N, C-alpha and C positions, 0 to 999 in steps of 0.2 A: 706441342706448343703452340700457344697462342700468342698471334703477332698485337702487339697493344699500342704502339706507338702511330699519331697520326699517318694517314695518306699521303697530305700536304702539309705545307711551312703554314705557321701559324704568321710567321711575318706577309705574307703573301693574301694572308685572310683578312691582318689588319688593315691592309692597305684601303682595302676594300668597304672596309668596314668604319676607316677612321677611329679603329680605337688600339692602345696599345697590345703589342704580341703575347703580353702576358696576361690580360684581362681573363679573370677566369672563367664569364660567359662566353669567351669566343673559345678559349679551349676546350669547354664543356659542349658546343656547337661541334666543332674540329672533330672529337671526338665520335661525336655520337652519330656524325655522318661517316666517320670512318667506320666504326662496325657497324653500317648500316650497310654499309658498299660493302663487307666483307663478307656480311650476312647472306646478301644479296646473292653471290657468285662464289658463297657457298668453301672458300677457304682462305688463308689470310694471306695474300696479295705479297709481303714482301717477303725479304729472302728470311728464311729461317733455314739452317746450316745445322746437319747428323739430325735430325726427325728422325726417330726410329718409331718405327709401327708394326701392328701385329694383325697380317693377311689373311682371308681365308683363300683355301684353294679355292680354283675356280674346274678344275677338267677339266681344263684349254690349253691351249699354248703361250696365248694374252691373258693379263689383268693390268688393271688398272690402278696408277698408285692414288692415294687420294687428295693431292694438291698436284699443281702443276704452275707455270714451268720446275718439269724437274730438268736441276743445274748439274749434278751428278748424283752417280750411289755408287757410295760408298763399302755398303755391305750389303750380300744377302744370305741368311741363313735357311735353311729347308730343315726343319725340324732338327736342329740345334747341327746339324753340318752347314758349313759355313762353303758356297758355290763360288764356282770361278765368272768372272764379266767375261763376255766374250767368246770362250768357252761352253761355259751352261745356261745361260743369258744376254739378255740384251736389252737396252732401255731407250726413250724415245725421251726429249723434251716434253713433248703430248701425257707423258707419264705413262706411257704403257711398259712393261717389263714382260719379255717373251722369254720360253725358255727353250732354248738353242735344238736341244738334243731328244727332249719329250711332252708332254705334257705336266701343265704343274698339278698336283693331288689334288681331288674333290676331298679335303679336308679342311674342316674349321680350326684357324688359330693354328696353322700351320710352317707360314712362313712370314720372318721377323725382318727389316728391311728397313737399314738406315739411308736417308740421302738426304741432300740439299735442294730445297724448290724456293722458289716466288724470286720475284725482283729484287734486285741489289741497287738498281734505281726503278721507282718509282713512275710506269707512263705519263707523260705531261695528258693522256684525256684522259684517264682515271684521277691526277690533278684538280684537274679541272672540275668535274663532276662533280668534286668531292664538297671541293672550295663553294658550288653554287647552294648545293644542297646546305652544309654551314650559316653560308651567309641568311637563305633563307628559316635555318632555326632559330640564329641567332636575331632576327628579326619579330619571332611571335611572343606574344605575349600570353601568356595562359591564364586565365579567369572567368570572370562572367563573360557568357559570350552576346548571352537573351535573356531576357527577361520578360515574363508574363503575366500580366493580372488581369483576369476577365478576359475580357474581347481584345485588351493592349498588349502589345508585344514592342519590345524596345531592343537595338542591336546595340554591343560596346565597342565592337571592334572585330580586327582577323583569326579565324577559326585556330583554334591552336595545334591544328593535326597538320602535319608537312607532307602533300603530295611529292610525285617526283616529276620530272621534266620528260619530255620526246630525247634530249639527251642523256641522261641520267639510264632513261631505260636501255638505248644503245647501248650502254659502256656494260653494263649489267648484262647484256645478252653476250656482249663481244667477249667479253674474261668470262663468263658464270664455267664453272665444270659441272658437265651433267652425267653423274656414274649412275644416275639412274633411279636413283634415291626418292625421284620428282618427276613428273610430265615435263 
């Protein structure tokens, strides 16, 4: 499931920018900043209920679910057979799914897990960095930045690419899920 709702309130961004919260450019900047944050942390952030994933067995006692925080695990099926929470497996909010009596088989696509993950209320520190990023995106005017003729060069304004702040980097690090797919 893909979360598409913005990670911050358009009304709060509107106060910063002095434009209506329905302004198309404001909404585009907020959605872009939200997508950028979700991509950087590698999970939807927002609450996703009843998400079903197919996982590979690892041959170990524990495996990681692809998104966290985990709110609940509704069902786990191993090769079509339903497992029982507390008897066959247990789980943690950090996304660990642990087999209690044995190990998970070392087989591809053998587990079907339905679970709920993410934040019902987006943490304030995430909202803050998304608003900051959206403010920067809103203010950038794409177009010609420099022009050179012969030995003469002239600049016309802000660069169209948006960097990130130290605060953004700290929040991405705080909420990022590292599932071994990237260093």
